[in-house]
C-alpha positions in Angstrom: 0.0 0.0 0.0 1.0 3.6 -0.5 0.2 4.3 3.2 -0.8 2.1 6.1 -4.4 2.0 7.1 -4.8 4.1 10.3 -5.8 1.8 13.2 -8.3 4.4 14.4 -10.2 6.3 11.7 -10.8 9.8 12.8 -12.8 12.6 11.0 -11.8 16.2 11.5 -12.7 19.4 9.9 -9.9 21.4 8.4 -10.3 25.1 9.3 -7.6 27.0 7.5 -4.5 24.7 7.4 -5.0 21.2 8.9 -2.8 22.2 11.8 -5.4 24.8 12.8 -7.5 21.9 14.1 -4.7 19.3 14.7 -2.0 17.6 12.8 -3.2 15.6 9.8 -1.5 12.2 9.8 -0.9 9.8 6.9 -3.5 7.1 6.6 -6.5 8.9 8.0 -9.7 10.4 6.6 -10.1 14.1 6.9 -13.5 15.9 6.8 -12.9 19.1 4.8 -16.3 20.6 5.5 -19.3 21.7 3.4 -18.2 23.4 0.2 -21.7 24.5 -1.0 -24.5 26.1 0.9 -27.1 27.0 -1.6 -30.7 26.2 -2.6 -32.4 25.9 -5.9 -35.7 27.6 -6.7 -38.2 24.9 -7.6 -41.1 27.3 -8.0 -42.0 30.9 -7.1 -45.4 32.5 -7.2 -47.7 35.2 -5.8 -50.0 34.1 -3.0 -52.2 35.2 -0.1 -51.3 36.7 3.3 -53.1 35.9 6.6 -56.1 37.9 5.5 -56.4 36.3 2.1 -54.9 39.3 0.1 -52.3 38.5 -2.5 -49.4 40.5 -1.1 -46.9 37.7 -0.6 -44.3 36.1 -2.8 -43.7 32.4 -2.1 -40.7 30.4 -3.2 -40.2 26.6 -2.9 -36.5 26.0 -2.4 -34.7 22.6 -2.5 -31.2 21.8 -1.3 -29.2 18.6 -1.4 -32.1 16.9 -3.2 -33.6 15.9 0.1 -34.4 19.0 2.1 -36.9 21.6 1.1 -38.2 24.8 2.6 -40.7 27.6 1.8 -39.8 31.3 1.7 -42.6 33.8 2.4 -41.7 37.3 1.4 -44.0 40.3 2.0 -43.9 42.3 -1.2 -44.9 45.5 0.7 -42.5 45.3 3.6 -39.7 43.0 2.4 -40.1 40.8 5.5 -38.9 37.2 4.9 -40.0 34.1 6.8 -38.5 30.7 6.2 -40.5 27.5 6.9 -38.6 24.1 6.9 -39.7 20.8 5.6 -38.5 17.5 7.1 -35.0 16.2 6.6 -34.9 13.5 3.9 -37.7 15.0 1.9 -37.4 16.8 -1.4 -40.1 18.8 -3.3 -40.5 19.9 -6.9 -43.5 22.2 -7.0 -46.0 24.3 -5.1 -49.3 25.9 -5.7 -51.9 28.1 -4.1 -54.8 25.8 -3.4 -58.5 26.6 -3.7 -58.6 27.1 0.1 -55.9 29.8 0.0 -53.3 27.5 1.5 -49.9 26.8 0.0 -49.5 23.1 -1.2 -46.1 21.5 -1.8 -45.5 18.3 -3.7 -43.0 16.3 -1.7 -41.1 13.0 -2.2 -38.8 10.9 -0.1 -41.3 9.3 2.3 -41.8 5.6 2.8 -45.3 6.0 1.4 -44.4 7.6 -1.9 -45.3 11.1 -2.7 -47.0 13.4 -0.2 -48.6 16.8 0.0 -47.4 19.4 2.5 -49.2 22.5 3.5 -48.6 26.0 4.7 -51.6 28.1 5.9 -50.8 31.8 5.9 -53.7 32.3 8.4 -52.0 29.9 10.8 -48.4 30.6 10.2 -47.4 29.3 13.6 -48.1 25.8 12.4 -45.4 26.1 9.8 -45.0 23.9 6.8 -46.4 20.5 7.7 -47.4 17.1 6.2 -51.0 17.0 5.0 -51.5 13.7 3.3 -49.8 10.8 1.5 -51.5 10.7 -1.9 -49.3 8.8 -4.4 -48.1 5.4 -3.1 -45.4 3.8 -5.1 -44.5 6.9 -7.0 -41.0 8.4 -6.9 -41.5 12.1 -7.6 -44.5 14.4 -8.1 -43.2 16.9 -10.6 -46.0 19.6 -10.8 -49.3 20.6 -9.3 -52.5 22.1 -10.6 -55.9 22.9 -9.0 -59.5 23.5 -9.8 -62.2 24.8 -7.4 -61.7 22.1 -4.8 -59.0 19.6 -5.9 -55.2 19.5 -6.1 -53.8 17.4 -9.0 -50.2 16.2 -9.5 -48.2 14.3 -12.1 -45.6 11.7 -11.2 -42.6 9.7 -12.2 -42.7 6.0 -11.6 -45.9 5.0 -13.2 -47.0 8.3 -14.8 -50.0 8.9 -12.6 -52.2 11.9 -11.8 -53.0 11.8 -8.1 -55.9 14.0 -6.9 -56.7 15.4 -3.4 -60.0 17.0 -2.6 -59.3 19.8 -0.2 -62.9 19.9 1.1 -63.6 16.2 1.7 -60.0 14.8 2.0 -60.8 12.2 -0.8 -57.8 10.8 -2.6 -57.9 9.4 -6.2 -55.1 8.2 -8.4 -55.5 8.2 -12.2 -53.1 6.2 -14.4 -52.4 3.7 -17.1 -52.5 6.4 -19.7 -50.0 4.6 -22.0 -48.6 1.1 -22.0 -45.0 2.3 -21.3 -45.5 5.6 -19.5 -43.2 6.3 -16.6 -43.2 10.1 -16.6 -46.2 12.4 -16.5 -45.1 16.1 -16.7 -46.4 18.8 -16.5 -50.1 18.9 -15.4 -52.7 21.7 -15.9 -56.4 22.2 -15.4 -58.3 23.9 -18.2 -61.1 26.4 -17.9 -63.7 23.7 -18.5 -62.4 21.4 -15.8 -60.5 18.9 -17.9 -57.0 17.9 -16.7 -54.1 17.7 -19.2 -50.8 16.0 -18.7 -47.9 14.9 -21.0 -46.7 11.4 -20.8 -43.3 9.9 -21.8 -40.7 8.8 -22.5 -40.5 5.5 -24.4 -43.5 6.9 -26.3 -44.9 10.4 -26.1 -48.5 11.4 -25.6 -50.7 14.3 -24.5 -53.5 13.0 -22.3 -56.9 14.6 -21.6 -58.5 13.4 -18.3 -62.1 14.1 -17.3 -61.8 13.9 -13.4 -65.6 13.8 -13.1 -65.8 10.5 -14.9 -62.2 9.2 -14.9 -62.3 8.9 -18.6 -59.1 9.8 -20.4 -57.8 9.7 -24.0 -55.0 11.0 -26.2 -55.5 14.2 -28.0 -52.7 13.5 -30.6 -53.5 12.5 -34.1 -51.8 9.5 -35.8 -49.8 11.9 -37.9 -48.6 13.8 -34.9 -47.6 10.5 -33.2 -45.1 9.9 -36.0 -42.9 12.7 -34.7 -41.7 14.3 -31.4 -44.1 16.1 -29.2 -41.6 18.7 -28.0 -38.5 20.5 -29.3 -35.0 19.1 -28.6 -33.7 20.1 -25.1 -37.1 20.8 -23.6 -36.9 20.0 -19.9 -40.3 18.3 -19.5 -42.4 15.8 -21.4 -44.7 18.4 -22.8 -44.3 22.1 -23.8 -47.4 23.6 -22.2 -48.6 26.8 -20.6 -51.8 28.3 -19.1 -53.2 31.3 -21.1 -54.8 34.4 -19.7 -58.0 33.2 -21.3 -58.1 30.2 -18.9 -57.2 27.6 -21.6 -54.2 25.4 -21.8 -51.9 25.5 -24.8 -49.4 22.9 -25.9 -46.8 22.5 -28.7 -46.7 19.5 -31.0 -44.7 18.9 -34.2 -47.3 20.6 -36.3 -47.5 23.8 -34.2 -49.4 25.2 -31.2 -52.8 23.8 -30.0 -55.5 25.0 -27.6 -56.9 22.3 -25.3 -60.6 22.7 -24.8 -63.1 20.2 -23.5 -60.7 17.3 -23.9 -59.9 18.2 -27.5 -56.9 19.7 -29.3 -57.5 22.7 -31.6 -54.7 24.0 -33.8 -53.9 27.7 -33.4 -51.5 30.1 -35.1 -48.6 31.6 -33.2 -50.3 35.0 -33.5 -53.4 33.6 -31.6 -51.4 32.6 -28.5 -52.4 34.6 -25.4 -50.0 35.8 -22.8 -49.1 33.4 -20.0 -51.4 33.6 -17.0 -49.6 34.6 -13.8 -51.4 35.2 -10.5 -51.0 38.9 -9.8 -50.4 40.8 -6.5 -53.2 43.0 -5.3 -51.6 46.0 -7.0 -51.7 44.2 -10.3 -48.0 43.4 -10.7 -46.8 39.9 -11.5 -43.7 38.1 -10.4 -40.9 38.2 -13.0 -37.5 36.6 -12.1 -36.9 34.9 -8.7 -33.2 34.1 -8.3 -31.6 31.8 -5.7 -28.9 34.4 -5.6 -31.2 36.6 -3.5 -33.3 38.8 -5.6 -36.6 38.9 -7.4 -38.4 41.3 -9.8 -42.0 42.4 -10.0 -43.4 43.5 -13.4 -46.1 46.0 -14.2 -47.5 44.4 -17.4 -49.4 47.6 -18.3 -46.3 49.9 -18.3 -43.6 47.1 -18.6 -41.8 48.6 -15.6 -39.6 46.1 -13.8 -38.6 46.6 -10.1 -35.9 44.6 -8.4 -35.9 43.5 -4.8 -33.4 41.7 -2.7 -33.8 39.1 0.1 -31.8 36.8 2.3 -32.3 33.1 3.3 -30.5 30.4 5.2 -29.4 27.6 2.9 -28.3 24.2 4.3 -25.4 22.2 2.8 -25.9 20.9 -0.7 -25.1 17.3 -1.7 -21.9 16.9 -3.7 -22.2 15.2 -7.1 -18.6 15.1 -8.4 -15.1 16.0 -7.4 -12.1 16.6 -9.6 -8.5 18.0 -9.5 -7.9 21.4 -11.2 -4.8 22.6 -13.1 -3.9 25.0 -10.3 -3.5 22.4 -7.6 -6.9 23.1 -6.1 -9.9 20.6 -5.9 -13.1 21.4 -7.8 -16.5 19.9 -7.9 -20.2 20.3 -8.2 -23.3 20.0 -6.1 -26.6 18.6 -7.3 -29.8 20.6 -7.0 -28.7 23.2 -7.1 -25.8 23.1 -9.6 -23.0 25.1 -7.9 -19.3 24.7 -8.6 -16.9 24.9 -5.7 -13.2 25.2 -5.1 -11.2 23.7 -2.2 -7.7 25.1 -1.5 -5.5 22.3 0.0 -3.0 24.8 1.3 -5.4 26.8 3.4 -8.3 24.4 3.8 -10.7 27.1 2.4 -13.8 26.1 0.6 -15.3 28.6 -1.9 -18.6 28.4 -3.7 -18.0 29.7 -7.2 -21.4 29.7 -8.9 -23.0 28.0 -11.9 -20.6 27.9 -14.8 -23.5 27.0 -17.3 -27.0 28.0 -18.3 -28.5 24.7 -17.1 -29.5 23.7 -13.6 -28.8 19.9 -13.2 -25.3 19.0 -12.2 -21.7 18.9 -13.6 -20.8 15.5 -14.8 -17.2 16.1 -16.0 -14.4 18.5 -15.3 -11.2 18.2 -17.4 -8.0 20.1 -16.7 -6.8 21.4 -20.1 -3.6 23.4 -19.9 -4.2 26.2 -17.4 -8.0 26.0 -18.1 -10.8 23.6 -17.1 -13.4 22.2 -19.5 -16.8 21.7 -17.8 -19.7 19.6 -19.1 -23.1 19.6 -17.3 -26.6 18.1 -17.5 -29.0 18.6 -19.2 -27.9 18.8 -22.8 -24.2 18.3 -22.1 -23.7 22.0 -21.7 -20.0 22.8 -22.3 -18.1 25.7 -20.6 -14.4 26.6 -20.2 -13.0 28.2 -17.1 -9.6 29.8 -16.2 -9.2 29.7 -12.4 -6.5 32.4 -12.6 -9.0 35.0 -13.8 -12.1 36.6 -12.1 -15.4 34.6 -12.3 -17.8 36.4 -14.8 -19.9 33.8 -16.5 -21.2 34.5 -20.0 -21.0 33.4 -23.6 -18.7 36.1 -25.0 -15.0 35.5 -25.7 -14.0 37.5 -22.6 -16.4 35.6 -20.3 -15.0 33.4 -17.6 -16.3 30.7 -17.4 -17.3 31.0 -21.1 -20.3 29.0 -22.0 -20.4 27.2 -25.4 -23.8 25.6 -25.0 -25.3 22.2 -25.5 -23.4 19.6 -27.6 -26.5 18.3 -29.4 -27.4 15.0 -30.9 -26.9 12.1 -28.4 -25.5 14.2 -25.6 -27.5 14.7 -22.4 -25.5 13.4 -19.4 -21.8 14.0 -20.3 -20.3 11.3 -18.1 -16.8 11.1 -19.7 -14.4 13.8 -20.9 -10.8 13.5 -21.9 -8.1 15.4 -23.8 -7.3 13.5 -27.0 -5.0 13.9 -29.9 -4.3 17.5 -31.1 -5.5 18.8 -27.7 -9.1 18.2 -28.8 -11.7 17.4 -26.1 -13.6 14.1 -26.4 -17.0 13.9 -24.6 -18.9 10.6 -24.0 -22.6 10.9 -23.2 -25.9 9.3 -22.3 -28.7 10.4 -24.6 -31.9 12.3 -23.8 -34.9 10.8 -22.0 -36.5 7.9 -23.7 -33.6 7.4 -26.1 -30.9 4.8 -26.6 -27.6 5.3 -28.2 -25.4 8.0 -26.8 -22.6 9.9 -28.6 -18.9 10.6 -28.6 -18.2 14.2 -29.6 -15.0 15.9 -30.4 -14.7 19.6 -29.4 -12.0 21.9 -30.7 -11.3 24.7 -28.2 -9.4 26.9 -30.7 -12.1 26.7 -33.3 -14.8 26.8 -30.5 -17.0 24.2 -32.1 -17.9 20.6 -32.1 -15.9 19.3 -35.1 -17.0 15.7 -34.9 -19.9 13.8 -33.4 -20.6 10.1 -33.5 -24.2 9.1 -32.5 -24.8 5.4 -31.9 -21.1 4.7 -32.4 -22.0 1.5 -30.6 -25.6 0.9 -31.6 -28.1 1.5 -28.8 -25.4 2.0 -26.2 -24.3 5.1 -24.2 -20.6 6.1 -23.7 -20.0 6.8 -20.0 -16.2 6.2 -20.0 -13.2 7.4 -22.2 -9.4 7.2 -22.1 -6.6 8.2 -24.5 -3.3 6.4 -25.1 -0.6 8.6 -26.7 1.5 5.5 -27.4 -1.0 3.8 -29.7 -2.8 7.0 -30.6 -6.1 5.3 -29.8 -9.1 6.7 -27.9 -10.9 4.0 -25.8 -14.5 4.1 -24.9 -16.6 2.1 -22.4 -20.3 1.7 -23.0 -23.5 1.1 -21.1 -26.6 -0.7 -22.3 -28.7 1.9 -20.5 -30.0 5.0 -22.3 -31.9 8.1 -21.2 -34.5 7.9 -18.4 -37.5 5.9 -19.4 -35.8 3.9 -22.1 -35.6 0.2 -22.3 -32.2 -1.4 -23.1 -32.0 -3.6 -26.2 -28.3 -4.4 -26.1 -27.4 -7.4 -24.0 -24.0 -6.4 -22.6 -21.6 -3.5 -22.4 -18.3 -3.4 -24.2 -15.0 -1.6 -24.6 -13.9 -0.2 -28.0 -10.7 1.3 -29.5 -11.2 4.3 -31.8 -8.6 5.4 -34.4 -9.0 9.2 -34.6 -7.0 9.4 -37.8 -8.9 6.7 -39.7 -12.1 7.6 -37.8 -13.0 4.0 -37.2 -13.3 1.4 -34.5 -10.2 -0.9 -34.7 -11.3 -3.4 -32.0 -14.1 -4.0 -29.5 -14.6 -6.5 -26.8 -16.9 -7.5 -23.9 -14.9 -7.1 -20.7 -17.4 -9.0 -18.5 -20.0 -11.2 -20.1 -23.5 -9.9 -19.3 -22.2 -6.7 -17.8 -24.5 -3.6 -18.0 -21.9 -0.9 -18.2 -18.3 0.3 -18.0 -17.9 3.0 -15.3 -14.3 4.1 -15.9 -11.1 3.7 -17.9 -7.4 4.4 -17.3 -4.0 3.5 -18.7 -1.2 2.2 -16.5 1.9 0.2 -17.1 1.1 -0.1 -20.8 -2.3 -1.6 -20.1 -5.9 -0.5 -20.2 -7.8 -0.9 -17.0 -11.6 -0.7 -16.7 -14.0 -0.6 -13.8 -17.2 -2.5 -14.8 -20.6 -1.9 -13.2 -20.9 -4.0 -10.2 -17.5 -5.0 -8.7 -15.3 -6.0 -11.6 -11.9 -4.6 -12.6 -10.5 -5.7 -16.0 -7.1 -5.3 -17.6 -6.7 -5.3 -21.4 -4.0 -5.0 -24.1 -4.7 -1.5 -25.6 -3.3 -2.5 -29.0 -5.5 -5.6 -29.5 -8.2 -5.5 -26.8 -7.1 -8.9 -25.5 -8.4 -9.4 -22.0 -5.4 -9.9 -19.7 -7.1 -10.1 -16.3 -10.4 -9.9 -14.4 -10.7 -9.3 -10.7 -13.1 -7.9 -8.1 -12.8 -5.0 -5.8 -12.5 -5.8 -2.0 -15.9 -4.5 -1.1 -18.8 -2.4 -2.5 -19.7 -1.4 -6.0 -17.5 0.7 -8.3 -18.4 4.4 -8.8 -18.7 6.1 -12.2 -15.7 8.3 -13.2 -13.7 7.1 -10.2 -10.7 5.2 -11.4 -7.3 6.7 -12.3 -3.6 6.3 -12.4 -1.4 8.0 -9.8 2.1 9.3 -10.1 3.3 6.2 -8.3 2.2 4.2 -11.3 -0.6 2.4 -9.5 -4.3 2.5 -10.4 -6.6 3.7 -7.7 -10.4 3.8 -7.6 -13.5 4.2 -5.4 -16.4 2.0 -4.4 -19.2 3.1 -2.1 -17.3 1.5 0.8 -13.6 1.8 0.2 -10.6 3.1 -1.8 -8.8 0.3 -3.7 -5.6 -0.1 -5.6 -4.6 -2.2 -8.6 -1.0 -3.1 -9.3 -0.5 -3.0 -13.1 2.3 -5.5 -13.0 0.6 -8.2 -11.0 -3.1 -7.2 -11.4 -3.4 -7.6 -7.6 -6.4 -5.6 -6.2 -6.1 -4.5 -2.6 -8.0 -2.3 -0.2 -6.2 0.9 0.7 -8.7 2.2 3.3 -12.3 2.3 4.2 -14.0 5.3 5.8 -16.6 5.3 8.5 -18.8 7.4 6.1 -20.1 6.2 2.8 -18.3 7.3 -0.4 -20.9 8.9 -2.7 -18.9 10.5 -5.5 -15.4 11.3 -6.7 -12.7 11.6 -7.7 -9.5 13.6 -7.4 -6.2 11.7 -7.1 -3.4 14.0 -6.0 0.0 13.9 -4.2 -2.0 14.7 -1.0 -4.3 11.7 -1.3 -7.7 10.8 -2.6 -10.6 13.4 -2.5 -14.2 12.3 -2.6 -17.7 13.5 -1.6 -20.0 12.0 1.0 -23.3 13.7 1.3 -22.7 17.4 1.7 -19.1 17.1 2.8 -15.8 16.9 1.0 -13.3 14.3 2.3 -9.6 13.5 1.9 -7.9 10.3 2.5 -4.3 11.4 3.2 -1.5 9.2 1.9 
């Protein structure tokens, strides 16, 4: 081993230099604190005060994906109240109910999705659990309401749960399509019909009559031959409520008005303005930013007024960790997407901000010279950041980070990114929802464009792992049989391939583990190609021929994505959910380096200091 396993594993927080807390010893795990304290705005709206007057701005905030809270801001006085949900619960949407209470769609409970309530007239009760209403469902995405009922739309089985606020009656509508897993969003039209979009293996727009339970598709056979929404749309239907009370949706033949369970084509010029619940003074909510400001808009005069507010954000869950070109450690949180920097010399954690125009999470960070290339979900949004310059995000050449945008066909979750021949950046991705067959893209930083893109390079398989060998000049890819959310795999097993960038062809491909579902990482060491394979397998291959040289298993746990690499000592190191392991390239021996008392949730930065990884909201270091 590089360092002996400490007999007593102790976790400490580094404040300033490690010595400020106590001496950091080799072979121990060090808790480096919480790099990101931020919350994502899930929904913001105007709502009632204690007397029922619409003078308040409400914002549903989510942090760490499992802790939500409600902000209540008095638009007249600026007073801010914060009401907490329960630890372990997340929430995606909120609405003003027909009884003037604020309803929140929560997930995370043992009984599926639930509704939580805040009553402005009884603020002392806070935000509290109201009812479990969608058993077996994972997430309730959106809410809608009529004169007495709250409706939702779910992921799991694409259902529409309903809760009558007067009687407490609960209903759950579903089975809209044979393969539907996602229903999103949901709206109630002026005539009382409920509309929801369903995906993703097949797309449909469903009209539901809640009085009878009858439902049907509003799409024609011709419409069903094409997509129901433009590329990159972040839901399963492009829909909005008009000021006329009707619901409008986009299909591949244009916009449609939904009336009485039917779809009526309308010209773009016939579309009304979006309906927004106004304040008592007539203004509507414009922007609501998690950075601490919101705007109110006078629609008559187009005057926009900006207001600032403060809130207390808990720690955010870390999604990935990587080494930067400046010796610092970088990474990203998930919901919200915030990039952070950890300085190993001082122990200081700094929240940098969002280096993209998307709000999911960063999947890949690649040091490239003195810069860093960043790729994020959704849409594989690419940015370039120079840590030596001030942070001013934009898309102009002088911006830093400078956003390029989404990579396009086959790219949605950019799980792999490497520097290949001629300094070009290779990106491997999982495709969009409901799709199979990811892509390998080649981005030229000097030309500032995607110069090559290979969709379905391996038919019906995604590309979550990449590596480059300057000796052979080959780029290696590891695949996954899984595609975007809601898709059903058709390939039987994952494989590893070798790509010749000059000839632009695959020169060999092989199955590393029969029946395996995915390759999670690739690295080169000792003239050999090493792969971590979904589950607990580590394989060694001849990079020139693809010959399988060895197969072994990690000491414990399951291997992580993007968490295998080669250290300066020539050894291969990687992470599972339970330990750090090492592979000797000469003997193929796999040994456990150390196991923390906490779980390892993400990685992976391999430096001369040790191994950095994330566990929940905290950054950790295993010191050599």
